[in-house]
N, CA, C, O and the ligand as a Tripos MOL2 file, in Angstrom:
@<TRIPOS>MOLECULE
protein
  305   303    77     0     0
PROTEIN
NO_CHARGES

@<TRIPOS>ATOM
      1 N           1.9520   16.8010   10.6640 N.3       1 MET1
      2 CA          0.9060   16.7450    9.6530 C.3       1 MET1
      3 C           0.3950   15.2970    9.5000 C.2       1 MET1
      4 O           1.1650   14.3600    9.2870 O.2       1 MET1
      5 N          -0.8920   15.1650    9.6150 N.am      2 LYS2
      6 CA         -1.4720   13.8370    9.5140 C.3       2 LYS2
      7 C          -1.7630   13.4350    8.0850 C.2       2 LYS2
      8 O          -2.1800   14.2550    7.2660 O.2       2 LYS2
      9 N          -1.5480   12.2170    7.8050 N.am      3 ARG3
     10 CA         -1.8450   11.7180    6.4520 C.3       3 ARG3
     11 C          -2.8510   10.6270    6.5640 C.2       3 ARG3
     12 O          -2.7180    9.7200    7.3860 O.2       3 ARG3
     13 N          -3.8470   10.7070    5.7510 N.am      4 THR4
     14 CA         -4.8990    9.7540    5.7150 C.3       4 THR4
     15 C          -4.8400    8.9160    4.4440 C.2       4 THR4
     16 O          -4.1940    9.2490    3.4510 O.2       4 THR4
     17 N          -5.5760    7.7860    4.5510 N.am      5 CYS5
     18 CA         -5.6250    6.8770    3.4600 C.3       5 CYS5
     19 C          -6.1310    7.5030    2.1570 C.2       5 CYS5
     20 O          -7.0610    8.3080    2.1950 O.2       5 CYS5
     21 N          -5.5540    7.1600    1.0230 N.am      6 ALA6
     22 CA         -5.9210    7.7410   -0.2370 C.3       6 ALA6
     23 C          -7.1630    7.1910   -0.8060 C.2       6 ALA6
     24 O          -7.6870    7.7670   -1.7590 O.2       6 ALA6
     25 N          -7.6990    6.0780   -0.2800 N.am      7 ARG7
     26 CA         -8.9190    5.4760   -0.8650 C.3       7 ARG7
     27 C         -10.1290    6.3300   -0.5750 C.2       7 ARG7
     28 O         -10.3120    6.8150    0.5410 O.2       7 ARG7
     29 N         -10.9700    6.5140   -1.6090 N.am      8 PRO8
     30 CA        -12.1210    7.3450   -1.4410 C.3       8 PRO8
     31 C         -12.9770    6.8680   -0.3050 C.2       8 PRO8
     32 O         -13.2870    5.6800   -0.2130 O.2       8 PRO8
     33 N         -13.3660    7.7760    0.5640 N.am      9 GLY9
     34 CA        -14.2640    7.4500    1.6950 C.3       9 GLY9
     35 C         -13.5580    6.8530    2.8970 C.2       9 GLY9
     36 O         -14.1860    6.5470    3.9100 O.2       9 GLY9
     37 N         -12.2900    6.6940    2.7840 N.am     10 CYS10
     38 CA        -11.5520    6.0920    3.9040 C.3      10 CYS10
     39 C         -10.8320    7.1880    4.6730 C.2      10 CYS10
     40 O         -10.0490    7.9340    4.0870 O.2      10 CYS10
     41 N         -11.0670    7.2950    5.9060 N.am     11 GLN11
     42 CA        -10.5190    8.3530    6.7390 C.3      11 GLN11
     43 C          -9.4460    7.8480    7.7110 C.2      11 GLN11
     44 O          -8.9990    8.5680    8.6040 O.2      11 GLN11
     45 N          -9.0460    6.5780    7.5060 N.am     12 ARG12
     46 CA         -8.0960    6.0590    8.4800 C.3      12 ARG12
     47 C          -6.7040    6.5760    8.2420 C.2      12 ARG12
     48 O          -6.3560    7.0840    7.1760 O.2      12 ARG12
     49 N          -5.9760    6.4310    9.2210 N.am     13 HIS13
     50 CA         -4.6000    6.9300    9.2850 C.3      13 HIS13
     51 C          -3.7210    6.1530    8.2860 C.2      13 HIS13
     52 O          -3.7700    4.9240    8.2500 O.2      13 HIS13
     53 N          -2.9630    6.8260    7.5240 N.am     14 ALA14
     54 CA         -2.0880    6.1190    6.6000 C.3      14 ALA14
     55 C          -0.8240    5.6010    7.3080 C.2      14 ALA14
     56 O          -0.1850    6.3180    8.0780 O.2      14 ALA14
     57 N          -0.4940    4.3740    7.0330 N.am     15 VAL15
     58 CA          0.7320    3.7870    7.5900 C.3      15 VAL15
     59 C           1.6160    3.2240    6.5730 C.2      15 VAL15
     60 O           2.7450    2.8310    6.8690 O.2      15 VAL15
     61 N           1.1210    3.1660    5.3190 N.am     16 ALA16
     62 CA          1.9320    2.5670    4.2640 C.3      16 ALA16
     63 C           1.8920    3.4600    3.0120 C.2      16 ALA16
     64 O           0.9900    4.2760    2.8260 O.2      16 ALA16
     65 N           2.8670    3.2730    2.2030 N.am     17 THR17
     66 CA          2.9410    4.0690    1.0110 C.3      17 THR17
     67 C           3.0190    3.1190   -0.2210 C.2      17 THR17
     68 O           3.7860    2.1560   -0.2530 O.2      17 THR17
     69 N           2.1930    3.4450   -1.2100 N.am     18 LEU18
     70 CA          2.1670    2.5790   -2.3650 C.3      18 LEU18
     71 C           2.8660    3.3040   -3.5130 C.2      18 LEU18
     72 O           2.6540    4.4940   -3.7450 O.2      18 LEU18
     73 N           3.7040    2.5510   -4.2200 N.am     19 SER19
     74 CA          4.3010    3.1180   -5.4220 C.3      19 SER19
     75 C           4.3360    2.1060   -6.5430 C.2      19 SER19
     76 O           4.3580    0.8960   -6.3160 O.2      19 SER19
     77 N           4.3400    2.6140   -7.7330 N.am     20 TYR20
     78 CA          4.3210    1.7660   -8.9240 C.3      20 TYR20
     79 C           5.6480    1.8220   -9.6740 C.2      20 TYR20
     80 O           6.1390    2.8900  -10.0370 O.2      20 TYR20
     81 N           6.2030    0.6520   -9.8890 N.am     21 SER21
     82 CA          7.3720    0.6000  -10.7020 C.3      21 SER21
     83 C           6.9810    0.0560  -12.0970 C.2      21 SER21
     84 O           6.8960   -1.1520  -12.3210 O.2      21 SER21
     85 N           6.7540    0.9820  -12.9910 N.am     22 TYR22
     86 CA          6.2210    0.5990  -14.3030 C.3      22 TYR22
     87 C           7.1520   -0.2490  -15.1210 C.2      22 TYR22
     88 O           6.7330   -1.1100  -15.8940 O.2      22 TYR22
     89 N           8.4400    0.0150  -14.9340 N.am     23 ALA23
     90 CA          9.4450   -0.7590  -15.7340 C.3      23 ALA23
     91 C           9.4260   -2.2240  -15.3260 C.2      23 ALA23
     92 O           9.6660   -3.0900  -16.1670 O.2      23 ALA23
     93 N           9.1470   -2.5280  -14.0620 N.am     24 ASP24
     94 CA          9.1880   -3.9040  -13.6320 C.3      24 ASP24
     95 C           7.8080   -4.4980  -13.3800 C.2      24 ASP24
     96 O           7.6700   -5.6690  -13.0260 O.2      24 ASP24
     97 N           6.7850   -3.6540  -13.5720 N.am     25 SER25
     98 CA          5.3930   -4.1340  -13.3010 C.3      25 SER25
     99 C           5.2860   -4.6100  -11.8400 C.2      25 SER25
    100 O           4.7600   -5.6890  -11.5680 O.2      25 SER25
    101 N           5.7730   -3.8200  -10.9470 N.am     26 VAL26
    102 CA          5.7050   -4.1500   -9.5620 C.3      26 VAL26
    103 C           5.0500   -3.0050   -8.7740 C.2      26 VAL26
    104 O           5.3160   -1.8260   -9.0030 O.2      26 VAL26
    105 N           4.1770   -3.4110   -7.8310 N.am     27 VAL27
    106 CA          3.5630   -2.4200   -6.9320 C.3      27 VAL27
    107 C           4.2520   -2.6110   -5.5960 C.2      27 VAL27
    108 O           4.2480   -3.7070   -5.0370 O.2      27 VAL27
    109 N           4.8210   -1.5830   -5.1050 N.am     28 TRP28
    110 CA          5.5600   -1.6620   -3.8650 C.3      28 TRP28
    111 C           4.7220   -1.1170   -2.7210 C.2      28 TRP28
    112 O           4.0990   -0.0620   -2.8310 O.2      28 TRP28
    113 N           4.7220   -1.8550   -1.6290 N.am     29 VAL29
    114 CA          4.0810   -1.4000   -0.4160 C.3      29 VAL29
    115 C           5.2110   -1.1580    0.5800 C.2      29 VAL29
    116 O           5.8810   -2.0970    1.0100 O.2      29 VAL29
    117 N           5.4210    0.1290    0.9490 N.am     30 ASP30
    118 CA          6.4620    0.4320    1.8550 C.3      30 ASP30
    119 C           5.9010    1.0770    3.1150 C.2      30 ASP30
    120 O           4.7220    1.4240    3.1800 O.2      30 ASP30
    121 N           6.7360    1.2260    4.0800 N.am     31 ASP31
    122 CA          6.3720    2.0070    5.2780 C.3      31 ASP31
    123 C           6.0840    3.4260    4.7500 C.2      31 ASP31
    124 O           6.5680    3.8550    3.7030 O.2      31 ASP31
    125 N           5.2920    4.0930    5.5220 N.am     32 LEU32
    126 CA          4.8710    5.4720    5.1200 C.3      32 LEU32
    127 C           6.0570    6.3220    4.7430 C.2      32 LEU32
    128 O           7.0070    6.4750    5.5100 O.2      32 LEU32
    129 N           5.9870    6.8770    3.5390 N.am     33 ALA33
    130 CA          7.1110    7.7610    3.1040 C.3      33 ALA33
    131 C           7.1410    9.0200    3.8890 C.2      33 ALA33
    132 O           6.1020    9.4840    4.3580 O.2      33 ALA33
    133 N           8.3040    9.5900    4.0490 N.am     34 ALA34
    134 CA          8.4580   10.7760    4.8990 C.3      34 ALA34
    135 C           7.6820   11.9470    4.3090 C.2      34 ALA34
    136 O           7.1510   12.7750    5.0480 O.2      34 ALA34
    137 N           7.6140   12.0190    3.0060 N.am     35 GLU35
    138 CA          6.9470   13.0920    2.3690 C.3      35 GLU35
    139 C           5.9040   12.6420    1.3280 C.2      35 GLU35
    140 O           6.1030   11.6610    0.6120 O.2      35 GLU35
    141 N           4.8290   13.3630    1.2690 N.am     36 ALA36
    142 CA          3.8720   13.0680    0.2300 C.3      36 ALA36
    143 C           4.4050   13.3310   -1.1670 C.2      36 ALA36
    144 O           5.1740   14.2720   -1.3660 O.2      36 ALA36
    145 N           4.0310   12.5600   -2.0890 N.am     37 HIS37
    146 CA          4.5730   12.7030   -3.4250 C.3      37 HIS37
    147 C           3.4960   12.3850   -4.4250 C.2      37 HIS37
    148 O           2.6840   11.4890   -4.1960 O.2      37 HIS37
    149 N           3.4690   13.0990   -5.5300 N.am     38 PRO38
    150 CA          2.3870   12.9430   -6.4730 C.3      38 PRO38
    151 C           2.2800   11.5640   -7.0660 C.2      38 PRO38
    152 O           1.1980   11.1820   -7.5120 O.2      38 PRO38
    153 N           3.3080   10.8290   -7.0920 N.am     39 MET39
    154 CA          3.3670    9.4980   -7.7680 C.3      39 MET39
    155 C           3.0730    8.3480   -6.7400 C.2      39 MET39
    156 O           2.9780    7.1840   -7.1300 O.2      39 MET39
    157 N           2.9370    8.6790   -5.4790 N.am     40 ILE40
    158 CA          2.7210    7.6060   -4.5290 C.3      40 ILE40
    159 C           1.4330    7.8440   -3.8110 C.2      40 ILE40
    160 O           0.9060    8.9560   -3.8560 O.2      40 ILE40
    161 N           0.8970    6.8390   -3.1420 N.am     41 HIS41
    162 CA         -0.3680    6.8570   -2.5140 C.3      41 HIS41
    163 C          -0.2190    6.3770   -1.0770 C.2      41 HIS41
    164 O           0.4310    5.3620   -0.8280 O.2      41 HIS41
    165 N          -0.7990    7.0760   -0.1530 N.am     42 ASP42
    166 CA         -0.7580    6.6150    1.2060 C.3      42 ASP42
    167 C          -1.9550    5.7460    1.5010 C.2      42 ASP42
    168 O          -3.0690    6.0450    1.0720 O.2      42 ASP42
    169 N          -1.7300    4.6700    2.2320 N.am     43 LEU43
    170 CA         -2.8080    3.7430    2.5180 C.3      43 LEU43
    171 C          -2.8510    3.4080    4.0300 C.2      43 LEU43
    172 O          -1.8160    3.4210    4.6970 O.2      43 LEU43
    173 N          -4.0140    3.1180    4.5430 N.am     44 CYS44
    174 CA         -4.1610    2.6460    5.8930 C.3      44 CYS44
    175 C          -3.7680    1.1140    5.9160 C.2      44 CYS44
    176 O          -3.6030    0.4960    4.8640 O.2      44 CYS44
    177 N          -3.6330    0.5660    7.0830 N.am     45 PRO45
    178 CA         -3.2080   -0.8340    7.1200 C.3      45 PRO45
    179 C          -4.1320   -1.7790    6.4090 C.2      45 PRO45
    180 O          -3.6890   -2.7120    5.7410 O.2      45 PRO45
    181 N          -5.3780   -1.5500    6.5460 N.am     46 GLU46
    182 CA         -6.3610   -2.4830    5.9280 C.3      46 GLU46
    183 C          -6.2800   -2.4190    4.4310 C.2      46 GLU46
    184 O          -6.2200   -3.4590    3.7760 O.2      46 GLU46
    185 N          -6.2750   -1.2320    3.8670 N.am     47 HIS47
    186 CA         -6.1730   -1.1070    2.4220 C.3      47 HIS47
    187 C          -4.8590   -1.5630    1.8760 C.2      47 HIS47
    188 O          -4.7880   -2.1160    0.7780 O.2      47 HIS47
    189 N          -3.8090   -1.3350    2.6360 N.am     48 ALA48
    190 CA         -2.5050   -1.8010    2.2080 C.3      48 ALA48
    191 C          -2.4910   -3.3410    2.1540 C.2      48 ALA48
    192 O          -1.9200   -3.9400    1.2420 O.2      48 ALA48
    193 N          -3.1230   -3.9510    3.1380 N.am     49 ASP49
    194 CA         -3.1220   -5.4350    3.1650 C.3      49 ASP49
    195 C          -4.0410   -6.0150    2.1080 C.2      49 ASP49
    196 O          -3.7990   -7.0970    1.5730 O.2      49 ASP49
    197 N          -5.0810   -5.2870    1.8220 N.am     50 ARG50
    198 CA         -6.0810   -5.8390    0.8440 C.3      50 ARG50
    199 C          -5.8240   -5.4110   -0.5620 C.2      50 ARG50
    200 O          -6.6040   -5.6940   -1.4700 O.2      50 ARG50
    201 N          -4.7400   -4.7350   -0.7360 N.am     51 LEU51
    202 CA         -4.3900   -4.2320   -2.1080 C.3      51 LEU51
    203 C          -4.3380   -5.3160   -3.1360 C.2      51 LEU51
    204 O          -3.7160   -6.3580   -2.9310 O.2      51 LEU51
    205 N          -4.9860   -5.0740   -4.2330 N.am     52 ARG52
    206 CA         -4.8440   -6.0120   -5.3480 C.3      52 ARG52
    207 C          -4.1680   -5.2900   -6.4860 C.2      52 ARG52
    208 O          -4.4060   -4.1020   -6.7080 O.2      52 ARG52
    209 N          -3.3510   -5.9800   -7.1860 N.am     53 VAL53
    210 CA         -2.6090   -5.3760   -8.2720 C.3      53 VAL53
    211 C          -3.1880   -5.8050   -9.6090 C.2      53 VAL53
    212 O          -3.8210   -6.8550   -9.7110 O.2      53 VAL53
    213 N          -2.9730   -5.0110  -10.6060 N.am     54 PRO54
    214 CA         -3.4860   -5.3540  -11.9640 C.3      54 PRO54
    215 C          -2.8980   -6.6230  -12.4580 C.2      54 PRO54
    216 O          -1.8350   -7.0500  -12.0070 O.2      54 PRO54
    217 N          -3.5890   -7.2400  -13.3940 N.am     55 ARG55
    218 CA         -3.1030   -8.4910  -14.0080 C.3      55 ARG55
    219 C          -1.7370   -8.2860  -14.5760 C.2      55 ARG55
    220 O          -1.4730   -7.3030  -15.2690 O.2      55 ARG55
    221 N          -0.8420   -9.2440  -14.2740 N.am     56 GLY56
    222 CA          0.5070   -9.1490  -14.7910 C.3      56 GLY56
    223 C           1.4340   -8.3550  -13.9130 C.2      56 GLY56
    224 O           2.6260   -8.2420  -14.1960 O.2      56 GLY56
    225 N           0.8890   -7.7980  -12.8400 N.am     57 TRP57
    226 CA          1.7030   -7.0610  -11.8980 C.3      57 TRP57
    227 C           1.9940   -7.8840  -10.6810 C.2      57 TRP57
    228 O           1.3050   -8.8630  -10.3950 O.2      57 TRP57
    229 N           3.0210   -7.4840   -9.9600 N.am     58 GLU58
    230 CA          3.4270   -8.1800   -8.7540 C.3      58 GLU58
    231 C           3.3560   -7.2150   -7.5700 C.2      58 GLU58
    232 O           3.7140   -6.0430   -7.6840 O.2      58 GLU58
    233 N           2.9040   -7.7130   -6.4710 N.am     59 ARG59
    234 CA          2.8260   -6.9020   -5.2770 C.3      59 ARG59
    235 C           3.9830   -7.2500   -4.3680 C.2      59 ARG59
    236 O           4.1420   -8.4110   -3.9920 O.2      59 ARG59
    237 N           4.7650   -6.3040   -4.0190 N.am     60 ARG60
    238 CA          5.8890   -6.5890   -3.1250 C.3      60 ARG60
    239 C           5.7840   -5.7430   -1.8640 C.2      60 ARG60
    240 O           5.6630   -4.5190   -1.9110 O.2      60 ARG60
    241 N           5.8350   -6.4430   -0.7360 N.am     61 ASP61
    242 CA          5.6200   -5.7630    0.5210 C.3      61 ASP61
    243 C           7.0000   -5.5410    1.1410 C.2      61 ASP61
    244 O           7.6880   -6.4890    1.5200 O.2      61 ASP61
    245 N           7.3790   -4.2920    1.2320 N.am     62 ALA62
    246 CA          8.7050   -3.9750    1.7460 C.3      62 ALA62
    247 C           8.6570   -3.3680    3.1440 C.2      62 ALA62
    248 O           9.6310   -2.8130    3.6510 O.2      62 ALA62
    249 N           7.4710   -3.5030    3.7420 N.am     63 ARG63
    250 CA          7.2960   -2.8410    5.0560 C.3      63 ARG63
    251 C           8.0940   -3.6200    6.1200 C.2      63 ARG63
    252 O           8.1700   -4.8480    6.0980 O.2      63 ARG63
    253 N           8.6670   -2.8740    7.0210 N.am     64 VAL64
    254 CA          9.3470   -3.4920    8.1040 C.3      64 VAL64
    255 C           8.3750   -4.2170    9.0160 C.2      64 VAL64
    256 O           7.3870   -3.6400    9.4680 O.2      64 VAL64
    257 N           8.6610   -5.4950    9.2880 N.am     65 GLY65
    258 CA          7.7730   -6.2190   10.1240 C.3      65 GLY65
    259 C           6.6270   -6.8890    9.4030 C.2      65 GLY65
    260 O           5.7970   -7.5600   10.0160 O.2      65 GLY65
    261 N           6.5880   -6.7010    8.0890 N.am     66 SER66
    262 CA          5.5140   -7.3800    7.3750 C.3      66 SER66
    263 C           5.7210   -8.8500    7.3130 C.2      66 SER66
    264 O           6.8570   -9.3240    7.2790 O.2      66 SER66
    265 N           4.6210   -9.6000    7.2960 N.am     67 VAL67
    266 CA          4.7790  -11.0390    7.2000 C.3      67 VAL67
    267 C           4.6880  -11.4060    5.7080 C.2      67 VAL67
    268 O           3.6070  -11.3880    5.1190 O.2      67 VAL67
    269 N           5.7650  -11.7150    5.1530 N.am     68 VAL68
    270 CA          5.7490  -12.0110    3.7080 C.3      68 VAL68
    271 C           5.0340  -13.2950    3.4100 C.2      68 VAL68
    272 O           5.2710  -14.3200    4.0490 O.2      68 VAL68
    273 N           4.1770  -13.2390    2.4600 N.am     69 GLY69
    274 CA          3.4730  -14.4430    2.0700 C.3      69 GLY69
    275 C           2.2040  -14.6530    2.8020 C.2      69 GLY69
    276 O           1.5080  -15.6320    2.5310 O.2      69 GLY69
    277 N           1.8570  -13.8030    3.7100 N.am     70 SER70
    278 CA          0.6110  -13.9620    4.3970 C.3      70 SER70
    279 C          -0.4930  -13.4110    3.5750 C.2      70 SER70
    280 O          -0.3740  -12.2980    3.0610 O.2      70 SER70
    281 N          -1.5840  -14.1430    3.4190 N.am     71 HIS71
    282 CA         -2.6580  -13.6620    2.6260 C.3      71 HIS71
    283 C          -3.9420  -13.7480    3.4380 C.2      71 HIS71
    284 O          -4.8620  -14.4970    3.1070 O.2      71 HIS71
    285 N          -3.9780  -13.0150    4.4390 N.am     72 GLN72
    286 CA         -5.1410  -13.0190    5.3260 C.3      72 GLN72
    287 C          -6.2290  -12.3150    4.5870 C.2      72 GLN72
    288 O          -6.0460  -11.2270    4.0410 O.2      72 GLN72
    289 N          -7.3860  -12.9660    4.5790 N.am     73 ARG73
    290 CA         -8.5250  -12.3680    3.9630 C.3      73 ARG73
    291 C          -9.5640  -11.9980    5.0140 C.2      73 ARG73
    292 O          -9.9010  -12.8010    5.8840 O.2      73 ARG73
    293 N         -10.0430  -10.8250    4.9240 N.am     74 LEU74
    294 CA        -11.1520  -10.4640    5.8470 C.3      74 LEU74
    295 C         -12.4390  -10.9590    5.2430 C.2      74 LEU74
    296 O         -12.6900  -10.8140    4.0460 O.2      74 LEU74
    297 N         -13.2210  -11.5260    6.0670 N.am     75 SER75
    298 CA        -14.4690  -12.0870    5.5650 C.3      75 SER75
    299 C         -15.5960  -11.0350    5.4550 C.2      75 SER75
    300 O         -16.7150  -11.3490    5.0510 O.2      75 SER75
    301 N         -15.2870   -9.8430    5.8060 N.am     76 ALA76
    302 CA        -16.3440   -8.7990    5.8060 C.3      76 ALA76
    303 C         -16.8050   -8.5040    4.3990 C.2      76 ALA76
    304 O         -17.6800   -7.6620    4.2010 O.2      76 ALA76
    305 ZN         -8.0210    2.9760    3.8180 Zn       77 ZN77
@<TRIPOS>BOND
     1     1     2 1
     2     2     3 1
     3     3     4 2
     4     3     5 am
     5     5     6 1
     6     6     7 1
     7     7     8 2
     8     7     9 am
     9     9    10 1
    10    10    11 1
    11    11    12 2
    12    11    13 am
    13    13    14 1
    14    14    15 1
    15    15    16 2
    16    15    17 am
    17    17    18 1
    18    18    19 1
    19    19    20 2
    20    19    21 am
    21    21    22 1
    22    22    23 1
    23    23    24 2
    24    23    25 am
    25    25    26 1
    26    26    27 1
    27    27    28 2
    28    27    29 am
    29    29    30 1
    30    30    31 1
    31    31    32 2
    32    31    33 am
    33    33    34 1
    34    34    35 1
    35    35    36 2
    36    35    37 am
    37    37    38 1
    38    38    39 1
    39    39    40 2
    40    39    41 am
    41    41    42 1
    42    42    43 1
    43    43    44 2
    44    43    45 am
    45    45    46 1
    46    46    47 1
    47    47    48 2
    48    47    49 am
    49    49    50 1
    50    50    51 1
    51    51    52 2
    52    51    53 am
    53    53    54 1
    54    54    55 1
    55    55    56 2
    56    55    57 am
    57    57    58 1
    58    58    59 1
    59    59    60 2
    60    59    61 am
    61    61    62 1
    62    62    63 1
    63    63    64 2
    64    63    65 am
    65    65    66 1
    66    66    67 1
    67    67    68 2
    68    67    69 am
    69    69    70 1
    70    70    71 1
    71    71    72 2
    72    71    73 am
    73    73    74 1
    74    74    75 1
    75    75    76 2
    76    75    77 am
    77    77    78 1
    78    78    79 1
    79    79    80 2
    80    79    81 am
    81    81    82 1
    82    82    83 1
    83    83    84 2
    84    83    85 am
    85    85    86 1
    86    86    87 1
    87    87    88 2
    88    87    89 am
    89    89    90 1
    90    90    91 1
    91    91    92 2
    92    91    93 am
    93    93    94 1
    94    94    95 1
    95    95    96 2
    96    95    97 am
    97    97    98 1
    98    98    99 1
    99    99   100 2
   100    99   101 am
   101   101   102 1
   102   102   103 1
   103   103   104 2
   104   103   105 am
   105   105   106 1
   106   106   107 1
   107   107   108 2
   108   107   109 am
   109   109   110 1
   110   110   111 1
   111   111   112 2
   112   111   113 am
   113   113   114 1
   114   114   115 1
   115   115   116 2
   116   115   117 am
   117   117   118 1
   118   118   119 1
   119   119   120 2
   120   119   121 am
   121   121   122 1
   122   122   123 1
   123   123   124 2
   124   123   125 am
   125   125   126 1
   126   126   127 1
   127   127   128 2
   128   127   129 am
   129   129   130 1
   130   130   131 1
   131   131   132 2
   132   131   133 am
   133   133   134 1
   134   134   135 1
   135   135   136 2
   136   135   137 am
   137   137   138 1
   138   138   139 1
   139   139   140 2
   140   139   141 am
   141   141   142 1
   142   142   143 1
   143   143   144 2
   144   143   145 am
   145   145   146 1
   146   146   147 1
   147   147   148 2
   148   147   149 am
   149   149   150 1
   150   150   151 1
   151   151   152 2
   152   151   153 am
   153   153   154 1
   154   154   155 1
   155   155   156 2
   156   155   157 am
   157   157   158 1
   158   158   159 1
   159   159   160 2
   160   159   161 am
   161   161   162 1
   162   162   163 1
   163   163   164 2
   164   163   165 am
   165   165   166 1
   166   166   167 1
   167   167   168 2
   168   167   169 am
   169   169   170 1
   170   170   171 1
   171   171   172 2
   172   171   173 am
   173   173   174 1
   174   174   175 1
   175   175   176 2
   176   175   177 am
   177   177   178 1
   178   178   179 1
   179   179   180 2
   180   179   181 am
   181   181   182 1
   182   182   183 1
   183   183   184 2
   184   183   185 am
   185   185   186 1
   186   186   187 1
   187   187   188 2
   188   187   189 am
   189   189   190 1
   190   190   191 1
   191   191   192 2
   192   191   193 am
   193   193   194 1
   194   194   195 1
   195   195   196 2
   196   195   197 am
   197   197   198 1
   198   198   199 1
   199   199   200 2
   200   199   201 am
   201   201   202 1
   202   202   203 1
   203   203   204 2
   204   203   205 am
   205   205   206 1
   206   206   207 1
   207   207   208 2
   208   207   209 am
   209   209   210 1
   210   210   211 1
   211   211   212 2
   212   211   213 am
   213   213   214 1
   214   214   215 1
   215   215   216 2
   216   215   217 am
   217   217   218 1
   218   218   219 1
   219   219   220 2
   220   219   221 am
   221   221   222 1
   222   222   223 1
   223   223   224 2
   224   223   225 am
   225   225   226 1
   226   226   227 1
   227   227   228 2
   228   227   229 am
   229   229   230 1
   230   230   231 1
   231   231   232 2
   232   231   233 am
   233   233   234 1
   234   234   235 1
   235   235   236 2
   236   235   237 am
   237   237   238 1
   238   238   239 1
   239   239   240 2
   240   239   241 am
   241   241   242 1
   242   242   243 1
   243   243   244 2
   244   243   245 am
   245   245   246 1
   246   246   247 1
   247   247   248 2
   248   247   249 am
   249   249   250 1
   250   250   251 1
   251   251   252 2
   252   251   253 am
   253   253   254 1
   254   254   255 1
   255   255   256 2
   256   255   257 am
   257   257   258 1
   258   258   259 1
   259   259   260 2
   260   259   261 am
   261   261   262 1
   262   262   263 1
   263   263   264 2
   264   263   265 am
   265   265   266 1
   266   266   267 1
   267   267   268 2
   268   267   269 am
   269   269   270 1
   270   270   271 1
   271   271   272 2
   272   271   273 am
   273   273   274 1
   274   274   275 1
   275   275   276 2
   276   275   277 am
   277   277   278 1
   278   278   279 1
   279   279   280 2
   280   279   281 am
   281   281   282 1
   282   282   283 1
   283   283   284 2
   284   283   285 am
   285   285   286 1
   286   286   287 1
   287   287   288 2
   288   287   289 am
   289   289   290 1
   290   290   291 1
   291   291   292 2
   292   291   293 am
   293   293   294 1
   294   294   295 1
   295   295   296 2
   296   295   297 am
   297   297   298 1
   298   298   299 1
   299   299   300 2
   300   299   301 am
   301   301   302 1
   302   302   303 1
   303   303   304 2
@<TRIPOS>SUBSTRUCTURE
     1 MET1         2 RESIDUE 1 A MET
     2 LYS2         6 RESIDUE 1 A LYS
     3 ARG3        10 RESIDUE 1 A ARG
     4 THR4        14 RESIDUE 1 A THR
     5 CYS5        18 RESIDUE 1 A CYS
     6 ALA6        22 RESIDUE 1 A ALA
     7 ARG7        26 RESIDUE 1 A ARG
     8 PRO8        30 RESIDUE 1 A PRO
     9 GLY9        34 RESIDUE 1 A GLY
    10 CYS10       38 RESIDUE 1 A CYS
    11 GLN11       42 RESIDUE 1 A GLN
    12 ARG12       46 RESIDUE 1 A ARG
    13 HIS13       50 RESIDUE 1 A HIS
    14 ALA14       54 RESIDUE 1 A ALA
    15 VAL15       58 RESIDUE 1 A VAL
    16 ALA16       62 RESIDUE 1 A ALA
    17 THR17       66 RESIDUE 1 A THR
    18 LEU18       70 RESIDUE 1 A LEU
    19 SER19       74 RESIDUE 1 A SER
    20 TYR20       78 RESIDUE 1 A TYR
    21 SER21       82 RESIDUE 1 A SER
    22 TYR22       86 RESIDUE 1 A TYR
    23 ALA23       90 RESIDUE 1 A ALA
    24 ASP24       94 RESIDUE 1 A ASP
    25 SER25       98 RESIDUE 1 A SER
    26 VAL26      102 RESIDUE 1 A VAL
    27 VAL27      106 RESIDUE 1 A VAL
    28 TRP28      110 RESIDUE 1 A TRP
    29 VAL29      114 RESIDUE 1 A VAL
    30 ASP30      118 RESIDUE 1 A ASP
    31 ASP31      122 RESIDUE 1 A ASP
    32 LEU32      126 RESIDUE 1 A LEU
    33 ALA33      130 RESIDUE 1 A ALA
    34 ALA34      134 RESIDUE 1 A ALA
    35 GLU35      138 RESIDUE 1 A GLU
    36 ALA36      142 RESIDUE 1 A ALA
    37 HIS37      146 RESIDUE 1 A HIS
    38 PRO38      150 RESIDUE 1 A PRO
    39 MET39      154 RESIDUE 1 A MET
    40 ILE40      158 RESIDUE 1 A ILE
    41 HIS41      162 RESIDUE 1 A HIS
    42 ASP42      166 RESIDUE 1 A ASP
    43 LEU43      170 RESIDUE 1 A LEU
    44 CYS44      174 RESIDUE 1 A CYS
    45 PRO45      178 RESIDUE 1 A PRO
    46 GLU46      182 RESIDUE 1 A GLU
    47 HIS47      186 RESIDUE 1 A HIS
    48 ALA48      190 RESIDUE 1 A ALA
    49 ASP49      194 RESIDUE 1 A ASP
    50 ARG50      198 RESIDUE 1 A ARG
    51 LEU51      202 RESIDUE 1 A LEU
    52 ARG52      206 RESIDUE 1 A ARG
    53 VAL53      210 RESIDUE 1 A VAL
    54 PRO54      214 RESIDUE 1 A PRO
    55 ARG55      218 RESIDUE 1 A ARG
    56 GLY56      222 RESIDUE 1 A GLY
    57 TRP57      226 RESIDUE 1 A TRP
    58 GLU58      230 RESIDUE 1 A GLU
    59 ARG59      234 RESIDUE 1 A ARG
    60 ARG60      238 RESIDUE 1 A ARG
    61 ASP61      242 RESIDUE 1 A ASP
    62 ALA62      246 RESIDUE 1 A ALA
    63 ARG63      250 RESIDUE 1 A ARG
    64 VAL64      254 RESIDUE 1 A VAL
    65 GLY65      258 RESIDUE 1 A GLY
    66 SER66      262 RESIDUE 1 A SER
    67 VAL67      266 RESIDUE 1 A VAL
    68 VAL68      270 RESIDUE 1 A VAL
    69 GLY69      274 RESIDUE 1 A GLY
    70 SER70      278 RESIDUE 1 A SER
    71 HIS71      282 RESIDUE 1 A HIS
    72 GLN72      286 RESIDUE 1 A GLN
    73 ARG73      290 RESIDUE 1 A ARG
    74 LEU74      294 RESIDUE 1 A LEU
    75 SER75      298 RESIDUE 1 A SER
    76 ALA76      302 RESIDUE 1 A ALA
    77 ZN77       305 GROUP 0 **** ****
């Protein structure tokens, strides 16, 4: 079963899963979860990388092979 990005209008393949830890105000970016879940969102690589978190929240990238601290910005 194919999973696509949860962003409206985005049909790309999902490779990452987003989840919110409300207790810690942390947004986690993980490798794609094995199963879809109502509380998590699947994202394509581009949207996962460009993800912005609400004020006061922290984005933590737990993906295997992710480059921690890289903030590449697409100029598009
Ligand atoms: Zn996307």
